[in-house]
N, C-alpha and C positions, 0 to 999 in steps of 0.2 A: 505494500499500500503507499502513495506516494505522500508526503506532506503534509497537500494541502487535501485528499482524504480525509489521513489524521484526523487533521486541525477541523476540519468540517465535521469530523462525528463527534471529535469532543468536545466540540459548540453546540450540539446538538444535545449531548449525553449531559453535559455539566454545565449551561448556560440555559438553553433553551428551554428544556424541559421544566428545569427548578423555575424558571420564571411562569411557565405556563401555568404549572401548580400553583405558585405562589400567587398570579394574580388570579386565580380561582379560588381560592383560602379568601384574599379578598375583597372581592367580590360578593361572595358567601355573606362574609363579615357585615358590610355595605349593605345587604339585603335584612338582614336578621335589624340593623341598627333602624333601619325604613318603616321594619316591620310589613311587608310588602304583600304577607299574607293579608292584610285589610288593606290593600289597595286595588293592583293588578291579581295578586291571589294566585290560584293555578291556574289559569292562562299563560300568567309569564312561569311560573316553577315548570311547566310542562315543557318550553320553550328551552328552558335550562338545561333539563337533565335530557332533553333530545341534542341538543349541541353537545354537550358532554357523551354521551354517545357515538353520534360521530366523531369525534376527537380522538375517544378513547378507541375507537376501532379504527381508527388511522395508525395511530401511534403502535397498536398491537401488530397491523401488520406489515408497517415500516422495520420494526426489529424483528418478526418472524418470517416473512418473506423475502424472497431474492428483490432486489428492485429491476423488475419486467417492466418493459412501454405497459402490460397489461397491470402490474399494479401501479405503476404511476398513473396511468388514464383514471384507476380505480380514487385513487389518491384526488387527483383534482376536481371528481365529480366528488369527490366528500368535501371537501375545503367549500366548492361552490355550493353545496348544500348547507353548509353552514353558516354563509354569507346569509342566503336566504334565510335560517334560521334566525341569525341576525337580526336581520331587516324587522323579520315580523315580530320579533321578542322587543326592538324598539317602537314597532308601529305600536302593540301592546301598552308596553310601560309609559309610555308618554301620553295614550291617552287617559293613564289614570292616576301617574304621579309623576311629582317632580323625581328628576336623575340631576343628584348632585353631582360637581364640578369633577369631585375624586371618581365617583363612578363609572361619569363621562370617560376619565381618563386612563382607568382600568379598562374598561370596555374597547376601546384604543388597541390594548394590548391585546386583549382576546380576539379579537379581530385579525390585526396581523400576525400576531405569532405562527397561526397553522400557514398561511403563507408563507413567513420565516422559512418556518421547518421543512413545507416545500419545495421550497428553491432548494435550499443544501440538498435534500433528498435529488431532486432536477442534476444537479451538480454533481452525485455522487455517483449518478450512472450516466455519463454523457453520452455513450453509445445508442442506450433503450432512450435517451431524451433525443437526441438525434433525430431517432426512429421516427418517436411520435410525432416529429415536425415534419417526417417525409423529406428527410436531405436525403440527396444518391449517397450510397455505397454504406445504408444501414439498414439494417435488417430487425422490424421489432418479433422482439418473444411476446408476444399475448397471454403467454402462461401465468398462473398463479401458483406456487410452489414453494416449500417452506426451504429457508439458506441449510444448507449442510451442519453448517455450525452458530445457530443463533444466540445472541448472548442473553441465557435465561437467567442466570444470577441479575444481571442489570434489571430485568423483565420484572423479574419477580420483584425485587427492592420497588423497581417505579409502579409497576401495579398497585402493590402495598401501600404507598406513600398516597398515592393517587387517590384509594377505595381512603383512606383515612382522611384525608385534607380534604378532596372532590365529593367523589361519589356520594360518601354518608353526610354530611354538612348539607347536600342539596337535594339529597332524599327527607333529610331533616325539614327542609323548607318547605316540600313537596308536602309533608305529613301534617306541618301547619298550618299551609294553603287549603290542605284540603278539611281539615278541623274546623276552621273558620267558614267556611263554602258551607258544612256539613249545617254550622247555628246559624245560617242565615236564611 
């Protein structure tokens, strides 16, 4: 592996992923402080869970699958779906509540970090990226297959951290929102 690939992998693993987790924790804390269960409620919370599923599945796929054109195309699709979910989230939230400046700033990170991660992955697989762009001399491999030696330890650690710091808090947010919706 060349120096650029090592640097990109290190940035993804030890800068990008922690920033994504941290942005999620901060976003949840801001929602909790704002008590969104009484404003946008379950509609907004369900979109947060959808975005978590999209980003989480993309990260797991990138960690465990070979970076083929098929995977890269799927990841592009997932990031686009995340953007559509983000737009729906803003529409729901803005109709029901005020979004403070700090939360807007966090949302900016949450919107751009998936694109930054995808850009790094595209750079890590230049041949398949160029094949996706239909450049002459490059053949797209559309298969989805597991890596011969995936980073199991890193994946397990990040999965655990993400479950504890992102998934469980946003499930708690949905639970609070459901409780309030049932009382109404």
